[in-house]
C-alpha positions in Angstrom: 1.6 -39.0 16.8 3.1 -36.7 14.0 2.1 -33.0 14.2 0.4 -32.0 11.0 1.5 -28.4 11.5 5.0 -29.8 10.3 3.5 -30.5 6.9 4.8 -28.6 3.9 2.1 -28.6 1.2 4.4 -27.5 -1.6 6.7 -30.4 -0.6 3.8 -32.7 -0.5 2.8 -31.8 -3.9 6.2 -32.7 -5.2 6.1 -36.0 -3.5 2.6 -36.7 -4.8 3.3 -35.6 -8.4 4.0 -39.3 -9.5 0.6 -40.4 -8.4 -1.0 -42.3 -5.5 0.1 -45.7 -4.1 -2.5 -48.4 -4.2 -2.5 -50.9 -1.3 -5.2 -53.6 -1.1 -7.4 -51.6 -3.4 -7.0 -48.4 -1.4 -5.1 -45.3 -2.7 -2.7 -43.4 -0.5 -0.7 -40.2 -1.2 3.1 -40.8 -1.0 3.5 -37.8 1.2 0.9 -39.2 3.8 2.8 -42.5 3.9 6.2 -40.9 4.5 4.8 -38.5 7.1 3.0 -41.1 9.0 5.5 -43.9 8.8 8.7 -42.0 9.3 8.2 -38.4 10.5 12.0 -38.0 10.9 12.7 -39.0 7.3 9.9 -36.6 6.2 11.5 -33.7 8.2 14.9 -34.3 6.7 13.6 -34.5 3.1 11.5 -31.5 3.7 14.5 -29.5 5.0 16.5 -30.5 1.9 13.7 -29.4 -0.3 13.4 -26.1 1.4 17.1 -25.4 1.1 17.1 -26.2 -2.6 14.0 -23.9 -3.1 15.9 -21.1 -1.3 19.0 -21.6 -3.4 16.9 -21.5 -6.6 15.1 -18.4 -5.5 18.4 -16.7 -4.6 19.8 -17.4 -8.0 16.6 -16.1 -9.7 16.7 -12.8 -7.7 20.4 -12.3 -8.2 20.2 -13.0 -12.0 16.8 -11.8 -13.2 15.0 -9.5 -10.7 15.0 -5.7 -11.4 18.4 -4.3 -10.3 17.1 -2.2 -7.3 16.0 -5.4 -5.7 18.7 -7.8 -7.0 21.6 -5.6 -5.9 20.2 -4.9 -2.4 19.6 -8.6 -1.9 23.1 -9.4 -3.0 24.5 -6.8 -0.6 22.6 -8.4 2.2 23.8 -11.9 1.4 27.5 -11.2 0.7 28.1 -7.3 1.1 29.2 -7.3 4.8 29.7 -9.4 7.9 28.5 -6.6 10.0 24.9 -7.4 11.0 23.8 -3.8 11.3 24.9 -3.1 7.7 23.2 -6.4 6.6 20.0 -5.5 8.3 19.8 -2.1 6.5 20.4 -3.9 3.1 17.6 -6.3 3.9 15.4 -3.3 4.7 16.3 -1.9 1.3 15.0 -5.1 -0.4 11.4 -4.6 0.9 11.5 -0.8 0.6 12.5 -1.0 -3.0 9.8 -3.7 -3.6 7.2 -1.2 -2.4 8.7 1.6 -4.6 9.0 -0.6 -7.7 5.5 -2.0 -7.5 4.2 1.5 -7.1 6.1 2.8 -10.1 5.0 0.0 -12.2 1.3 0.4 -11.4 1.5 4.2 -11.9 3.2 3.7 -15.3 0.5 1.4 -16.4 -2.2 3.9 -15.6 -0.4 6.6 -17.5 0.0 4.3 -20.6 -3.6 3.1 -20.5 -4.9 6.6 -19.5 -6.8 5.3 -16.5 -8.1 8.0 -14.2 -6.6 7.7 -10.7 -10.0 7.9 -9.0 -11.2 4.9 -11.0 -8.1 2.9 -10.0 -8.3 3.8 -6.4 -5.2 5.8 -6.4 -4.7 9.1 -4.6 -2.8 11.5 -6.8 -1.6 13.4 -3.7 0.3 10.3 -2.6 1.9 9.4 -5.9 4.9 11.7 -5.3 4.9 11.3 -1.5 8.1 10.1 0.1 6.1 8.0 2.6 6.1 4.3 1.9 2.8 4.0 3.7 1.3 6.3 1.1 2.6 4.1 -1.7 1.1 1.0 0.0 -2.2 2.7 0.3 -2.2 3.4 -3.5 -1.4 -0.2 -4.3 -4.2 -1.4 -1.9 -6.6 0.9 -3.8 -5.4 -0.4 -7.2 -5.7 -4.0 -5.9 -9.3 -3.4 -4.7 -10.3 -2.0 -8.1 -8.6 -4.7 -9.9 -10.1 -7.5 -7.8 -13.6 -6.1 -8.2 -13.2 -6.0 -12.0 -13.5 -2.2 -12.2 -10.0 -1.9 -13.8 -7.8 -4.6 -15.1 -4.0 -3.9 -14.6 -1.2 -6.3 -15.6 1.1 -5.1 -12.8 -1.5 -5.4 -10.1 -2.0 -9.0 -11.0 1.6 -9.6 -9.7 0.6 -9.2 -6.1 -2.4 -9.9 -3.7 -3.5 -8.5 -0.3 -1.3 -10.9 1.7 1.8 -9.6 -0.1 0.7 -6.0 0.7 -0.1 -6.9 4.3 3.4 -8.4 4.7 5.1 -5.3 3.1 3.1 -3.2 5.5 4.2 -5.2 8.5 7.9 -5.2 7.3 7.6 -1.4 6.9 6.4 -1.1 10.6 9.4 -3.2 11.8 11.6 -1.0 9.7 10.2 2.1 11.5 10.9 0.4 14.8 14.6 -0.3 14.2 15.4 2.6 12.0 13.9 5.3 14.3 14.4 3.7 17.7 17.6 3.5 19.7 20.8 2.3 17.8 20.9 -1.5 17.7 23.9 -3.5 18.8 25.4 -6.2 16.6 23.6 -8.9 18.6 20.2 -7.1 18.4 20.7 -6.6 14.5 21.5 -10.3 14.2 18.3 -11.2 16.1 16.3 -9.0 13.8 17.9 -10.6 10.7 17.0 -14.2 12.0 13.3 -13.0 12.2 13.0 -10.9 9.1 15.1 -12.9 6.5 12.6 -15.8 6.2 9.8 -13.4 5.7 11.6 -11.4 3.0 12.5 -14.7 1.3 8.9 -15.8 1.3 7.8 -12.3 -0.1 10.4 -12.7 -2.9 9.1 -16.1 -3.8 5.5 -14.7 -4.0 6.8 -11.9 -6.2 8.9 -14.1 -8.4 7.0 -12.9 -11.6 9.1 -9.7 -11.1 11.8 -11.7 -12.7 10.0 -11.5 -16.0 10.1 -7.7 -16.0 12.9 -6.1 -17.9 14.2 -2.7 -16.7 15.6 -0.9 -19.7 16.9 2.3 -21.1 16.7 3.2 -24.8 20.1 2.9 -26.6 19.2 3.0 -30.3 18.0 1.0 -33.4 19.7 -1.9 -34.9 19.2 -1.5 -38.7 15.5 -1.9 -38.7 13.4 0.7 -36.8 11.4 -2.1 -35.2 14.6 -3.6 -33.6 15.5 -1.5 -30.5 18.5 -2.0 -28.4 18.3 -1.1 -24.8 20.6 -0.9 -21.8 19.3 -3.5 -19.2 19.2 -3.1 -15.5 18.3 -6.6 -14.3 20.2 -8.8 -11.9 22.8 -7.8 -9.3 25.7 -7.5 -11.9 26.4 -3.7 -12.4 28.3 -4.2 -15.7 26.9 -3.0 -19.0 24.3 -5.4 -20.4 22.1 -4.9 -23.4 18.8 -6.3 -24.7 17.4 -6.1 -28.2 13.6 -6.1 -28.7 11.6 -6.4 -31.8 8.6 -4.1 -31.5 5.5 -4.3 -33.6 4.5 -1.2 -35.5 1.6 -0.6 -33.0 3.9 -1.0 -30.0 6.5 1.2 -31.6 3.9 4.0 -31.7 2.5 3.4 -28.2 6.0 3.2 -26.6 7.3 6.5 -28.0 7.7 8.0 -24.5 10.1 5.1 -23.7 12.3 5.6 -26.8 14.4 8.4 -25.4 17.9 8.0 -24.0 17.0 9.7 -20.8 14.1 7.5 -19.8 13.9 4.2 -17.9 11.2 1.8 -18.9 9.7 -1.6 -18.0 9.1 -4.3 -20.6 6.4 -6.8 -19.6 3.9 -8.9 -21.7 5.3 -7.4 -24.9 4.6 -3.8 -23.8 6.9 -1.0 -22.8 6.0 1.3 -19.8 7.6 4.6 -19.1 9.0 4.6 -15.4 9.9 8.2 -15.3 10.2 10.1 -13.0 10.1 7.2 -10.5 13.2 5.4 -11.8 16.1 7.2 -13.4 19.9 6.7 -13.9 23.1 8.5 -12.9 26.5 8.4 -14.5 29.8 8.5 -12.7 31.9 11.6 -12.5 33.6 10.7 -15.8 30.2 10.1 -17.4 30.8 6.5 -18.2 29.4 4.0 -15.7 25.7 4.2 -15.3 23.9 3.3 -12.2 20.1 3.1 -11.8 18.4 5.2 -9.2 15.0 5.3 -7.6 13.0 8.4 -6.6 13.3 9.4 -2.9 11.2 12.6 -3.1 10.8 16.0 -4.8 13.4 18.4 -3.7 12.8 20.7 -0.7 14.4 24.0 0.3 17.8 24.2 -1.3 16.9 21.4 -3.8 13.5 22.8 -4.7 12.7 22.3 -8.4 14.7 19.0 -8.4 14.0 15.4 -7.8 16.1 13.5 -5.2 17.1 9.9 -6.2 18.8 7.2 -4.2 21.5 5.8 -6.4 21.6 1.9 -6.3 25.0 0.5 -5.5 25.9 3.7 -3.7 25.0 5.9 -0.8 24.9 9.1 -2.8 22.0 11.2 -3.7 21.4 12.1 -7.4 19.6 15.3 -8.2 17.6 15.7 -11.5 15.6 18.8 -12.7 11.8 18.2 -12.3 11.4 19.8 -15.8 13.1 16.8 -17.3 9.8 15.0 -16.5 7.4 17.7 -17.5 5.6 15.3 -19.9 5.0 12.8 -17.0 4.1 15.4 -14.4 1.6 16.8 -16.9 0.1 13.3 -17.5 -0.2 12.7 -13.8 -2.1 16.0 -13.4 -4.3 15.2 -16.3 -5.4 11.8 -15.0 -6.4 13.4 -11.7 -9.4 14.9 -13.5 
């Protein structure tokens, strides 16, 4: 007898989309017929469906996801044949998902002037370099959003199972990052276990592909037509996006309309992502690479913010004073 644990309900929905099959006055779902009459054929068709779905998801991530995730995912898939290196790129995917989601939620609080205590966010953890602290803030925001206390567009992108899986992945990251050095074989075993989970997570977070990560470039004739440098997809070459902003949005988005700020465009609104996302230029000052906040500087780098540069292993340092407006706004919303 076929094992119903082998069913894939998304695949079943696809098979059943054309409607039921009527036999002797009784209606049957096509997926039930195939599963019961020929389990092997069902398994083969389900495998082909899953392969196609993964290929579609991979294309979406590489083309449309915010660059910090898209580039890390590309490096995992095709950046190296060394399993240890690939495992670290895979880790970068979920770490940067946590950092990006946290940056988006904080940026929305700042734009809408929501007090952090009302949202369930701890101000002391906003600039922490611990991923666990970011997850706790996200869980607090989700709780407030789910109970109807505060409605946040970016919190609507994820649910508790997503945060639970990010926390579980973060625990596994701690195990292989801080334990004894892995062999190639051990890293390969870790990848076999973690890759399907990361793919499932990316599928749940596919709405991230609708968020544009941008940097102000200038106007195009009309003050309402704004040209931005875009940081989406795994391609690091210069890409530009032009938005037409309403008069109301043009006023609300002023903090984003500065050449030294990274912003997110979602649901026809711009959100200032400083200081959490920034950019760095190469030595000659031409090629730009987006970077993501690691932590506020310590000791020799006190007074600066340390950033991990995407598509590079280097650290970029930026003066905290560049983001004095955002730091002041964060302090103000603590009240």
